[in-house]
C-alpha positions as CSV (number, residue, x, y, z in Angstrom):
1,M,92.2,99.8,117.3
2,G,90.9,103.3,117.8
3,Y,92.4,104.5,114.5
4,V,91.1,101.4,112.6
5,S,87.6,101.8,114.1
6,L,87.5,105.5,113.2
7,I,88.6,104.7,109.6
8,I,85.9,102.0,109.3
9,L,83.3,104.4,110.7
10,V,84.2,107.2,108.3
11,G,84.3,104.7,105.5
12,I,80.7,103.7,106.2
13,V,79.4,107.2,106.7
14,A,81.4,108.9,103.9
15,P,83.1,106.2,101.7
16,E,84.3,108.8,99.2
17,S,86.6,110.3,101.9
18,I,88.7,107.2,102.0
19,K,89.0,106.7,98.2
20,I,92.8,106.5,97.6
21,Q,94.1,108.4,94.6
22,R,97.2,107.2,92.8
23,P,100.1,109.8,92.5
24,T,100.6,111.8,89.4
25,G,103.7,109.9,88.5
26,I,105.6,106.7,89.3
27,Y,108.6,108.8,90.4
28,W,106.7,109.8,93.5
29,Y,107.2,106.4,95.0
30,V,110.9,106.9,94.8
31,I,110.7,110.4,96.3
32,A,108.6,109.0,99.2
33,V,111.3,106.5,100.1
34,A,114.2,108.9,99.5
35,I,112.6,111.7,101.7
36,A,112.3,109.4,104.8
37,P,116.0,109.9,106.0
38,L,115.7,113.6,105.2
39,M,112.7,113.8,107.6
40,I,114.8,112.1,110.3
41,Y,117.6,114.6,109.8
42,M,115.1,117.5,109.8
43,E,113.6,116.3,113.1
44,Y,117.1,116.1,114.6
45,L,117.8,119.7,113.3
46,V,114.5,121.0,114.7
47,G,115.2,119.3,118.0
48,Y,118.7,120.7,118.2
49,I,117.6,124.3,117.4
50,T,114.7,124.0,120.0
51,L,117.1,122.8,122.7
52,R,119.6,125.6,122.0
53,L,116.8,128.2,122.1
54,T,115.7,127.0,125.5
55,G,119.3,127.1,126.9
56,H,120.3,123.5,126.5
57,R,123.5,122.1,124.9
58,P,122.7,118.9,123.1
59,K,125.6,116.5,122.6
60,G,124.1,114.2,120.0
61,M,121.1,112.4,118.7
62,I,119.3,109.9,120.9
63,I,116.6,107.5,119.7
64,Q,113.5,107.2,121.8
65,Q,113.9,104.4,124.3
66,H,110.7,102.6,123.2
67,W,112.4,101.9,119.8
68,K,115.4,100.3,121.6
69,R,113.1,98.0,123.6
70,A,110.7,97.3,120.7
71,S,109.9,93.8,119.6
72,M,109.2,92.9,116.0
73,L,105.4,92.9,116.7
74,M,105.6,96.3,118.4
75,V,107.5,97.7,115.4
76,L,105.0,96.3,112.9
77,L,102.1,97.7,115.0
78,T,103.9,101.1,115.0
79,I,104.1,101.0,111.3
80,M,100.5,100.1,111.0
81,C,99.7,103.0,113.4
82,G,101.7,105.3,111.0
83,I,99.6,104.1,108.1
84,S,96.4,104.8,110.0
85,E,97.6,108.2,111.0
86,E,98.3,109.1,107.3
87,I,94.8,107.9,106.3
88,I,93.2,110.0,109.0
89,F,95.3,113.1,109.1
90,R,96.1,113.4,105.4
91,Q,93.4,111.5,103.5
92,I,90.2,112.0,105.6
93,W,90.9,115.4,107.2
94,F,92.0,116.9,103.9
95,Y,88.9,115.6,102.2
96,I,86.5,116.7,104.8
97,M,88.0,120.1,105.5
98,G,88.9,120.8,101.9
99,R,86.1,119.5,99.8
100,R,83.2,119.6,102.3
101,M,84.1,122.7,104.3
102,G,86.1,124.6,101.7
103,I,89.1,125.4,104.0
104,P,92.2,126.5,102.1
105,M,94.9,123.8,101.7
106,A,97.5,125.8,103.6
107,F,95.3,126.0,106.7
108,I,94.3,122.3,106.5
109,M,98.0,121.4,106.4
110,L,98.7,123.5,109.5
111,I,95.7,122.2,111.4
112,T,96.5,118.5,110.6
113,S,100.2,119.0,111.4
114,L,99.3,120.6,114.8
115,V,96.9,117.7,115.7
116,Y,99.4,115.2,114.4
117,A,102.0,116.8,116.8
118,L,99.6,116.7,119.7
119,N,99.1,113.1,119.0
120,H,102.8,112.6,120.1
121,M,102.3,114.5,123.4
122,Y,103.3,111.4,125.3
123,F,106.9,111.7,124.1
124,G,107.3,115.3,125.4
125,V,107.1,118.9,124.1
126,Y,110.3,118.7,122.0
127,T,109.0,115.7,120.1
128,M,105.7,117.5,119.5
129,I,107.6,120.4,117.9
130,Q,109.6,118.0,115.7
131,K,106.4,116.2,114.7
132,M,104.8,119.5,113.8
133,F,107.4,120.0,111.1
134,T,107.2,116.4,110.0
135,G,103.4,116.7,109.6
136,I,103.9,119.8,107.4
137,V,106.3,117.8,105.1
138,L,103.9,114.9,104.9
139,G,101.0,117.3,104.1
140,I,103.1,118.9,101.3
141,L,103.8,115.5,99.9
142,F,100.1,114.7,99.9
143,I,99.2,117.9,98.1
144,I,102.0,118.0,95.4
145,S,101.7,114.3,94.6
146,G,98.1,114.9,93.4
147,G,96.3,114.1,96.6
148,S,97.6,110.6,96.9
149,V,97.9,109.4,100.5
150,L,100.2,106.6,99.3
151,I,103.2,109.0,99.1
152,P,103.1,110.4,102.7
153,L,102.2,106.9,103.8
154,I,105.3,105.3,102.3
155,A,107.4,108.2,103.5
156,H,106.1,107.8,107.1
157,G,106.5,104.0,107.0
158,S,110.0,104.2,105.7
159,Q,110.9,106.8,108.3
160,N,109.7,104.4,111.1
161,L,111.7,101.5,109.6
162,I,114.9,103.6,109.5
163,V,114.4,104.8,113.1
164,A,113.8,101.3,114.2
165,I,117.1,100.1,112.7
166,M,118.9,103.2,114.1
167,G,117.3,102.4,117.5
168,G,119.6,99.4,117.9
169,I,117.3,96.5,116.9
170,K,120.3,94.7,115.4
171,K,118.6,91.3,115.1
172,M,115.9,92.9,113.0
173,I,118.2,94.8,110.6
174,K,118.1,92.0,108.0
175,V,114.3,91.6,108.1
176,Y,113.7,95.4,107.8
177,G,116.1,95.5,104.9
178,V,114.2,92.7,103.2
179,I,110.8,94.3,103.8
180,L,112.1,97.7,102.5
181,F,113.6,96.0,99.4
182,G,110.4,93.9,98.9
183,V,108.2,97.0,99.0
184,C,110.3,99.1,96.7
185,Y,110.9,96.2,94.2
186,V,107.2,95.3,94.0
187,V,106.2,98.9,93.6
188,L,108.7,99.4,90.8
189,W,107.9,96.1,89.1
190,V,104.1,96.4,88.9
191,N,103.9,100.2,88.4
192,V,106.3,100.2,85.4
193,F,104.3,97.3,84.0
194,R,101.0,99.2,84.6
195,G,102.4,102.5,83.3
196,L,103.6,101.0,80.0
197,Y,100.1,99.7,79.3
198,K,98.6,103.1,79.9
199,H,101.0,105.0,77.6
200,M,99.9,104.1,74.1
201,R,102.8,105.9,72.3
202,I,105.5,104.1,74.3
203,R,103.7,100.8,73.9
204,N,103.5,101.3,70.1
205,N,107.2,102.2,69.9
206,I,108.1,99.1,71.8
207,A,105.9,96.9,69.6
208,M,107.4,98.4,66.4
209,F,110.9,97.9,67.7
210,I,110.3,94.2,68.6
211,A,108.4,93.5,65.4
212,S,111.1,95.0,63.2
213,H,114.1,93.4,65.0
214,L,112.7,90.0,66.1
215,N,110.3,89.3,63.2
216,V,107.3,89.0,65.6
217,P,103.9,89.9,64.2
218,I,103.1,93.5,65.2
219,K,99.8,92.5,67.0
220,Y,101.7,90.1,69.3
221,A,104.9,92.2,69.7
222,Y,104.0,94.2,72.8
223,S,102.4,91.2,74.6
224,V,105.6,89.3,74.1
225,F,107.6,92.2,75.6
226,A,105.2,92.7,78.5
227,T,105.3,89.0,79.3
228,V,109.2,88.9,79.2
229,Y,109.4,92.0,81.4
230,Y,106.8,90.7,83.9
231,C,108.5,87.3,84.2
232,T,112.1,88.6,84.3
233,M,111.6,91.0,87.2
234,P,110.6,88.4,89.8
235,I,113.5,86.2,88.7
236,V,116.0,89.0,89.1
237,G,114.3,90.0,92.4
238,S,114.6,86.4,93.7
239,I,118.3,86.4,93.0
240,L,118.8,89.7,94.7
241,L,116.9,88.6,97.8
242,G,119.1,85.5,97.9
243,R,122.1,87.8,97.9
244,I,120.6,90.0,100.6
245,A,119.5,87.2,102.9
246,G,122.2,84.7,102.1
247,F,120.4,81.7,100.6
248,K,120.4,80.0,97.2
249,I,117.5,79.7,94.8
250,L,118.1,76.2,93.3
251,P,117.7,74.2,96.5
252,M,114.1,75.4,96.6
253,F,113.3,73.2,93.6
254,Q,113.3,69.9,95.4
255,I,111.1,66.9,94.4
256,S,110.2,64.4,97.0
257,T,109.3,60.7,96.6
258,D,107.1,60.8,99.7
259,I,103.4,60.2,98.8
260,V,102.3,62.8,101.4
261,W,104.2,65.4,99.4
262,Y,102.0,64.8,96.4
263,V,98.8,64.5,98.5
264,A,99.6,67.9,99.9
265,L,100.1,69.3,96.4
266,I,96.7,67.9,95.2
267,L,94.9,69.1,98.3
268,G,96.5,72.6,97.8
269,I,95.2,72.8,94.2
270,I,91.7,71.6,95.2
271,G,91.7,73.9,98.2
272,A,92.8,77.0,96.3
273,M,90.2,76.5,93.6
274,T,87.4,75.7,96.0
275,L,88.1,78.6,98.3
276,S,88.3,81.1,95.4
277,S,85.1,79.7,93.9
278,M,83.3,80.1,97.3
279,G,84.4,83.7,97.5
280,I,83.3,84.5,94.0
281,S,80.0,82.6,94.6
282,M,79.3,84.9,97.5
283,M,79.8,87.9,95.2
284,Y,77.1,86.4,92.9
285,V,74.8,85.9,96.0
286,I,75.2,89.6,97.0
287,Q,75.0,91.0,93.4
288,P,73.6,88.4,91.0
289,R,74.0,90.5,87.9
290,I,77.8,90.9,88.0
291,D,79.8,89.5,85.1
292,V,83.0,88.2,86.8
293,P,84.5,86.6,83.6
294,G,83.8,89.7,81.6
295,E,85.3,92.0,84.2
296,I,88.5,90.0,84.4
297,S,88.8,89.7,80.6
298,R,88.7,93.5,80.5
299,I,91.9,93.9,82.6
300,R,94.5,95.3,80.2
301,W,97.2,92.7,80.7
302,M,94.6,90.0,80.3
303,Q,93.5,91.6,77.0
304,G,97.2,91.5,76.0
305,I,97.3,87.8,76.7
306,Y,94.1,87.2,74.6
307,N,95.8,89.0,71.7
308,C,98.4,86.3,71.5
309,P,97.9,83.1,69.4
310,Q,95.4,80.8,71.1
311,K,98.0,78.0,71.3
312,I,100.2,80.0,73.8
313,A,97.7,82.4,75.3
314,W,96.7,79.9,78.1
315,V,100.4,79.2,78.8
316,L,101.4,82.8,79.6
317,P,99.3,83.2,82.8
318,M,100.9,79.9,84.0
319,V,104.4,81.1,83.4
320,S,103.6,84.4,85.1
321,A,102.1,82.5,88.1
322,A,105.2,80.3,88.3
323,V,107.6,83.3,88.6
324,E,105.3,85.1,91.0
325,E,105.5,82.0,93.3
326,L,109.3,82.0,93.0
327,F,109.5,85.6,94.2
328,F,106.7,85.8,96.7
329,R,106.3,82.4,98.4
330,G,109.8,81.3,97.6
331,A,112.5,84.0,97.8
332,L,110.6,86.7,99.8
333,L,109.1,84.3,102.3
334,T,112.5,82.6,102.8
335,A,114.3,85.9,103.2
336,L,111.8,87.2,105.8
337,M,112.0,84.0,107.9
338,S,115.8,83.6,107.6
339,S,116.3,86.4,110.1
340,Q,114.6,84.2,112.8
341,T,113.0,87.3,114.2
342,L,109.8,87.0,112.2
343,S,107.3,84.1,112.6
344,F,105.9,82.3,109.6
345,T,102.6,83.9,110.2
346,G,104.1,87.4,110.2
347,A,106.2,86.7,107.1
348,L,103.2,85.3,105.3
349,I,101.1,88.4,106.1
350,I,103.8,90.7,104.6
351,V,104.2,88.5,101.5
352,T,100.4,88.4,101.1
353,L,100.0,92.1,101.4
354,L,102.7,92.8,98.8
355,F,101.3,90.1,96.5
356,L,97.8,91.6,96.9
357,Y,99.1,95.1,96.1
358,G,100.8,93.8,92.9
359,Q,97.6,92.2,91.7
360,V,95.0,94.8,92.7
361,I,96.9,97.8,91.4
362,L,96.6,96.4,87.9
363,T,92.8,96.5,88.0
364,E,90.5,99.3,87.0
365,T,87.1,98.5,88.5
366,K,85.8,97.5,92.0
367,I,84.7,94.0,90.7
368,Q,88.1,93.3,89.2
369,A,89.8,94.4,92.5
370,L,87.5,92.3,94.7
371,V,87.9,89.1,92.6
372,L,91.7,89.5,92.5
373,T,91.7,90.2,96.2
374,I,89.9,87.0,97.0
375,A,92.1,84.9,94.6
376,S,95.3,86.6,95.8
377,I,94.7,85.9,99.5
378,V,93.8,82.3,98.8
379,I,96.8,81.7,96.5
380,S,99.2,83.3,98.9
381,V,98.0,81.5,102.0
382,V,97.8,78.1,100.3
383,G,101.1,78.6,98.5
384,G,102.9,79.7,101.7
385,L,101.6,76.6,103.6
386,L,102.6,74.3,100.7
387,F,106.1,75.9,100.6
388,V,106.8,75.5,104.3
389,Y,105.2,72.0,104.6
390,C,106.8,70.5,101.4
391,K,110.1,72.5,101.8
392,S,110.0,73.1,98.0
393,I,108.7,75.9,95.7
394,I,107.5,73.3,93.2
395,P,104.1,72.6,94.9
396,P,103.2,76.3,95.1
397,I,104.2,76.8,91.5
398,V,102.1,73.9,90.3
399,M,99.2,75.0,92.4
400,H,99.3,78.6,91.2
401,A,100.0,77.7,87.6
402,S,97.1,75.3,87.5
403,F,94.8,77.9,89.0
404,A,95.9,80.6,86.5
405,G,95.8,78.2,83.5
406,F,92.3,76.9,84.4
407,Y,90.7,80.3,85.0
408,S,92.4,82.2,82.2
409,N,91.4,79.4,79.8
410,Y,87.9,79.4,81.1
411,K,87.6,83.2,80.7
412,S,89.1,83.1,77.2
413,K,86.3,80.7,76.2
414,H,83.6,82.8,77.8
C-alpha cells in the first residue's frame, strides 16, 4: 500500500513523471520475457561468487523460503509489488533525477540500483548484492528500450513468476503457465495488430497483395486482412489454452432451455449497456464539451471498419467481440480456474486486466482510453458472471456482440 500511495501522490503532484512510454519496438516485449531466466542465473552466479569470496563453499541454489510457503494471493501481491517497484525506481526516479535534476543516466542507474538493493535488506546482505546487479540490468533495459518502464516491468514480473514456480509451488505451476502464456499472447496479438496499422508501407503492400490475389477492392483489402488476423488470433489462442489446461472448446457452446438462462442473458445485455452509459455520462458531467463518438470513430481500427461497405461494417465489430469473448471470458477464464488454486474473482481480475490492456493500447488519446477502459471493465465483469452462471460462452458472446454492434452502428451514423 505504501508503494501505491507513493505512486498516486507523485501522479497528483507531477503527473508527467508517471506517463508510460511505449518501447521503441515490439521485439522488446520478447526480450523482456526472455531475459527473466537470465537474471535468475545472474543472481545465482553473483551469489556464488560472493559466497566464495567470503570463504563459504556453496553446494547449490536455494530458493528463499517465503516462496516455498507462498499462497497464490501472496505471489500475486509480490508481482504487484514488483510492478510498483519498477514504476518507482525506473519510471519516477529516472524522470525526476534525469529530466528535473539533470543527473547523468549512468549515475541514476547506480543510485536506483543501490536503493532497490537496500529495499531487499530483509533477506540479507547476499540478497542485497544480487539485487544490486539485477537493478542495473533492469535500469539498462529501461534506458535502451527508449525509456519504457513496460520492459523492465515485464522482465521483473516474469522473473518473479519463474522463481515462484522454482520455489516448489507445484499446485500453481499450471496457473502460472497460463498467466504467462496469456500475457505473452495478448501482447503479441494486439501489438502486431497495432504495429501494422502504424506502418503505412507494410499496410499498403498487404492491401495490394490481397486486392490482386483475392479480387477484393483495394480500399477494402487491408480492412479485410486486419479483421481476419484479429479474429483468427483469439481462436488459435483459445485452442492453445485448451491444450495447455486440458479442456475442450466446443462444450462451452451450450444452449439451455431454462428460462432463467435467457433472463440472465437479457439482464446482462441491459446491465452492460446501462453501466457503460452511466460511466460515459459521468465523463460528460465532468467535461461537457468532449466528443465521445467522434473520439472513438478516430481510432484507427474503427476507421478501417468504417471504410468497409456499410452492409458489413456493423457486423465486423460483432464478430471481433464474439472471438474476444471466446478467448478472454471463455478459454482464458476456464484455464485459470481449472487449476483450482485461483478463485473466480482472482481469475476474472487477471482476465479483465489483459482484456483492458488489449483495448486501451489501440487508443491514441486520453478520451479514447478512458471510454474503452469503462466499457472494457463492464464487459469483462458482466461477461465473466454470465459465463460462470450460465455455464456457456454463448451469453457473453451475445452480450458483447450486441454491445459492439449497437455502439459501432451508432457512432457510424454520428
